[in-house]
Residue, then its C-alpha position, 0 to 999 in steps of 0.5 A: m232495131a227495136d222498132k223492127e223487133g216490135k213489128f216482128s213480134s206484132k206480126y207473129f202475134i197476129f199470125c197466131l191470132l189468125a191461126f186461132l181464128k182459122f181453127c175456129s172458122l172451121s165450124e163457122a155456120k155456112i152452107i157446105h156443098m160437096p158431092y160425096h164421090q165423083s169421077e175425077r177430071v184430074v188425078q194427082f199423085d205425089a211420091n213424097s207422101l208415100p212411105v219409104f220401104n225397106l227393100q230387103k223385106f220384099s223378095i223380087e220374084n222372077v215370074g212372068h205375067s200369069l194367072y193366079k187362083r188364090e181368090l178363085a171360087q171353087d165352083e164349075s162356072c169359075k173353073q170354066q172361066n179360068s180355063e178360058f182365061e188361061k187360053r186367052l193369056g197364051e194367045n194375047k199379051i194383055c199388059e204393057t208397062h212403061t217406065f219413065l226413064n228420064e223422069t225423077k220428079t216426085a209429083m204427077a198430075l193426070a187428066w183424061a183428054g178425050e173419050n174412048d181414045g186413051t188420050l192422056i195429058i200428064v204433068t210432072t213437077g219438081d219443087i224445092m221447099g214448096s216452090t216449083i222449079e221445073s215441069t214436064v208435059l207428056r201426052s199419050t194416045n194409048y192409055g199411057v203405053d207410049y208418050t210424046n214429050l211436049t215440054d220443048v214444044l211448049g217452051l218450058s224451061p227449068g226456073t223460067f216457064v213451069i207449070k203449077k204443082h197444084n191446080g196446074l193441070q185442069r180439064h173442062p168438065h163439059n168438054a174433055k178435049r179442052v185442057y188448061l196448063i196454068g203456069e207459075g207466073k202470068y201465062m197459061y197454055t190451052t188446047t181444044d183438041g186433046g193436046l194435039n195443039f197448044n196455045k200459049i196465052d200471056l196474062t196480066f195477072p197470075f191465076d190462083g185456084e181453079l178456073v170456073f167453067n160455064s155449062f152453056n158456053n165452053d169458051y166462057l171462063i172465070a178466074l181469080n187472082a191471089n187478091k181475089n179479084m175476078f176476071v172473065s174471058k169469053d174466048d177460052g182464055a185468050n183475053w180477060k176482062p177484070v170485073d170492078i167490084k165496089e161498094k155502091r154506097t161508098g165506092e170502096k173496092k171489094v174482093v170476091d169470096k166465091v163465084v159461079w156461073g149460072v146453071k144449064l138445066d136438063d130439059s125435064v127440069d128447065k121447062g122454059t123457066n131457067p132464069d140463067t143464061a150463058e152470061t149469068i154470074y153469081f158471086t159474093y164479095g166483101a172487104e179487102q182480104i189480108n194484105d200482109p204477104i207473109l200471112k197471105q201464104f198461110f191464110d186464104f180467108s178475109y177478116t169479113t165473114e159477111f158478104t154481099l151476094a150479087k148477080s150479073t146477067d152480062a158476064g160481069a159488065t154490070y151486076t146487081d146486089l141480091l142479098e146482104k149479110v150472106v155467109s155462103f151460097e150455092r147455085q145448083g139445079k133450079f135453086l139459089y140458096a144463101s145462108q144469111i145472118k139474121s138482122n133482127t135476132d138478139a143473138y149475134g151472128w145467127r143464120h137462117l137459110l133463104i132460097s130462090t127459084d127465079g135466079g134471085n129476084v125473090f128469096r123466101e125463108v126456108q122453114l128450117p131451124t135458125i142456127e148460131p155461128s158454130r153450126f152449119f147448113s150443108v146441101m148434100d144432094v139436089e135431084d129432081s128439084m128435091i134437096f137433101m139438107h143437113v142441119d148441124n146440131k148444137d154443142d159440137t155433137g158430130h151429128g145433125t138432122l137430115y131433111t128433104s125438101a118440097n119442090q120449091g125448096i121452102v118446106y122440109s121434112i125430117s128424113l134422118t136424125r143424128h146424121l153423122f157430120p162432124n163440124y170440122g171440115e167437110i167430112h160425112d158418109f152421105y153417098k148417092v148410089k148412081s146405079m139405082r134410082g132413089v138409093y142413098i147410104t149414110s152413117q148415123m150416130s147411136d145414143d152411145d155415140s157409136i156409128h152405124t150405117m143406114i140406107t134408103y131405097n126411096r129417096g129418104a122417105d124411110w131409112q133402115k140398116i143394111p141387111r147382113p149378107e148370108g154366110v158371113a160371121c158377125k163379130d158378136e153373134k149376140k148382137d144385132c148384126h148388119l153390114q156397116i159401110h166405111g165412108m169418108y169419115s172412116l178414111k179421115r180416121g185412118i181406116i184403110a178402105n176406099l169410098p163406095v163406088s157405083e156407076k150409072t151404066a152399071i145397073g144395081l152394082i155397088l162396091v163398098h168396104g165394110h164389116i158385119a157388126d153392130a157398129l163401124q169397126k176400126t179393124n181392116p174391112d172387107v169388100y162387099i158387093s151388091r148387084d141389086g142396088g143395095y137390097t142384098w150383099s155378098l162378101s167378095l174380097k177379104g181385106p181392103h182393096h183399091y177397086a174400080i168398075g169398068d166396061n159399064g159394069g162388065l169388069l171389076v178390078a181390084v188391087s190389095k191395100s194390105e200389101p205395101s208393094p202389090k204385084i197382083v191385080k184381081f179382076s172379075l167379069d161376072e159382077g164379083r162372083c168369080w175373081h181371078e188374079y193376074k201378076f202385072t209386075d215383079k218389081v217392088l213398086n210403091f203403088t199409087g193408084l188404080l185408074t180407069e176412064p171416068e164413068g166406068k166405060s172403058a175395059v182398059v185399066m192403068l196401075w200406077g206406081y213409083l219405084s223407090k230404088t230408081k226414083k222413077w214412075e211406072v205404069s202398067v196398062i191392062d186391056f181386059k178386052k183381050v181376055i174376052s174378045r166377043k162383044c155382047e149381043d141381045d141374047d147375052y142379056e136378060p130382063w131384070l126388075a129394079h127394086s124387085v125386093l121392095r114390096a114383093d110380099e104385097g103382090p105382083e101389081v106393086r112389086g118393084c114399084l118405087l115413086g110410082i113406077k116400075e123399071t125393068f132393065k136389060r142386064l148381062k146373064k150370069d154366065s155371058w162371056c162377052y164385054n159390053g163395050y164403051d158405047h153400051m147404052v142401058e136399056n130400060k122399060t118403065e111402067p106406071c103403078k097405082c097409088t098406095r099409102e107407100d106413095y105418100e108420106c106422113d104429114y106433120g103431126y103423124f107417123r107410121p108405127g113400126s112397119s105399118d104403112k098407115c099414118i097415125k096422129e101423134g097422141d100428144f100432138k094438139g095442133p092439127e093445123i098449119d097457120i101461115c101468114l098470107h097477105g095479112h091473113d092466116e091460111k089454115i091448112v087442114s091435113r088428113g095425115y098424108r101428102k104425096i112423096p115428091g117426084d112420085k108418078c103413081n096414078g089412081g088408087f089411094s088418094p088422100t086429100s087436104e083442104l085450104v081454109d081462109l081464117n080471115k084473121v090478122c096475123d099474130e105478131f108473135g107467131n112469126k116462125i113456122v120452124a122453131e127449135d127447142e134448145r133449152g129442154p122441154s117446156q109446157p105448151k098451153s093445153p087446149d083442154r085447159f083453155s076450154r075450161g078457161v072459156k067456160i069460167l069466162a062465161v060464168i064471170i060474164v054472168i057475174g058482172v062486167m067488172v069481174l070480167a074485165s079483171v079476169m080478162g086482163v089477167y088472162f091476156i097478160r098470162k097469154f102474152i107471157l106464154l107466147r113470149r116464153h113460147k118464142t124464146e124456148y122453141r125453135y123447132s115446130l112443124l118438122n118432126q119424125g113423122e114427116q119422113q119424106n122429101l116434100m118435092g114433086d112436080d106440080d102437074d102431078e099433084e091432085e087438087g087440094n094436095l097439102e104439099r102444093d097448098l103449103d108451098k103456094a102459101l109460103s111462096s106468097s109470103t116473101v122477102r123481095y130484093e130489087d135494085s132500084d136505086d142501089e138501095e135494098l128494098n126493106t120489104t117486111v116479112r109478115p109474121v107467121r103465127q104458130n098454132g101450137m108446137v109439134k113435138k117429135s114423133p114417138k120412136p117406134k117400138d124396136t126390139n133393137p134400139f140404136g142405143s144398144y148398137h154398140d160394142d164396148s171393145d176398142d174396135d168400135m169406131l166412135s165419133 
């Protein structure tokens, strides 16, 4: 008995210890990749998480479906719309409601199993103490109005064959009709026709987590079991083959930490250079994870935080090790990047980032700061071979630096400092606007730790605060007021809001929650809409709302989040200018979600809720095509120049030019009474622009003061050249202050140049980093002027005598050695500075001769770490050191009458980090 008590205490001591380690691991240095917002393939509801309402507080109105006018704008256009809608309501029934009479299970998962056909697969599950005991599978072909119960067809029975509550319903991201039901045991069901037929598959292992889908071949799948063993199927799950992973030197069995298939690239990016095929797999593996069955229920991390990155080119039959000491990795676009523990660092666990563009044959060190274990790298977005990369700042500040990359992913420029990204969990406000090329929204922390919103219209080249909508009051008119937008961080802090929404086919349209203030607020926000990609905004709805885009931008739908049991759905058919209200229920409904088909194409909207009194699910399906029955024709559209606000004061030749091109789209006229339709295709015309300084970013050591487009050399910048160690020699790149913005397609016009000069010198062993970061405060780099005086003194000493010369030179070189050591110790940032405000990516074919970006990437690309698998041992090819030719300090802040430090309200309503 005493032994058992001792084991019990030890186990729970270990449990508490691991809990502490789990908490600490949340801030572990790693690569994080998380798209800020994407169309959900599977939506999950759980009524157990809904608040329990006192039914006596809400009166049930016996009023049928009707059109309300509380939000109706009082102009003639809106009144005319209202008259037409009332007429349509009298002629058509636009809403159908379905109550799940025999379903009282509290958890529900829904997947779209088709495109433009209203096909849904729904799984409801019931559980006791976290264990699923029964499930029901339903199928609808009319957006949820009617259902077919598939439970008996599948042979599901309570306690015997049930579907998992979490990850039990999965849909193929590349084929909507392929749906997978994962059982609580060693079985699964698959369909390739949207649920018309299901195939039951008996497994030799139980699934854990999500399936890994292949973008080349829909039949190829990867699965992991609870022990992190990997299994591969080439026939859509009918047969599975285990992948035996062992340490090659010792034969010790290993487990998988993460696995992904190779990436199928668009033809515009691929150009015949994609190293991946349908059978390419990338994965990291390490030591066996926790073996205790109790602890396994609470922890999914291994004792090992260092993994080996491997690659298979034959779907797991064989594999090759690429990198060791890897913390995490990602494969996206043409890039394979990995966070690796540096083996030659004095500080234990420090990470650097490596990148490959050839599938892992050659890795190059990314010119970003080396970080300690408590910090992280985060890939925010990859587009057109350009990477947005966040690097966490030290000391748990809640912010970091946002960088943009060149087309090889090696060289980076600072895009935005003090970028909000707390290092607990994957929480940030970075949002890519789908409806407008080059537009991103994110949050920045001020010096006083208040938070404000920033927007870029040119892929991170410049960031600015969001213009204040006309006619909207500010919280404090004495302060500098802008639109402050709520994102993921606000939701995690309990703010009642939705994430920003935009769709690729709804050109220029963005819906957000926000305030007009100098910083984010904690009070309930309102809904704001932009119709031109974020240049101008208008207040659209008061208070927080659920919202969605439908009909490719021709329909906006919203439901109030201020009411616990809403009965009204609001809709607009003119991009939010006029809002109309329709009562869809007279019941006390715990509202759970407003859903439209992914990508915002359909005009059918589903309103889901859970009836607390009867414990039943209910869905109301509204077809807004019945409100306006006419499909749009050519005369209903008009041309619209995207980014028309951009550079409008510079003349018609450059008005609307962004990254070298103008885009003109066809958009619905303001008062067109028609619907776009599910198959609506966006029409646009592109026109090339002549190059100006706006098509170039400032090179390292240069910055643009204020609103000027001219790059000016920093006054305290002393080192105008980049020294790169190349084949044992220094290659000096002399800059003229500019380099072309990556992806820019401009032709002719302004064309600055740079040149590559071979110094024919042996690399200095001390200058082994291009990027360094000064974390110990400012230090004093050696002054070139002082050095020049030293040379003159040396010349005089030479004249005086050989003996004196020898002694002085000895002192000189000792001093130089000490300074270099101090330089290496105290600095870890170097050439990345505020003047380098652009992403350094671009197509090589579009670069001019002598372009600095290309020369720099080319030189860096030639100095590599190469990993090959010749005899199961890693080739220890040495990276030749890169010599520093002086430190580049941060660019001086442009003079601003409203610096960030002043954007703070001392009231409790400000949202602070």
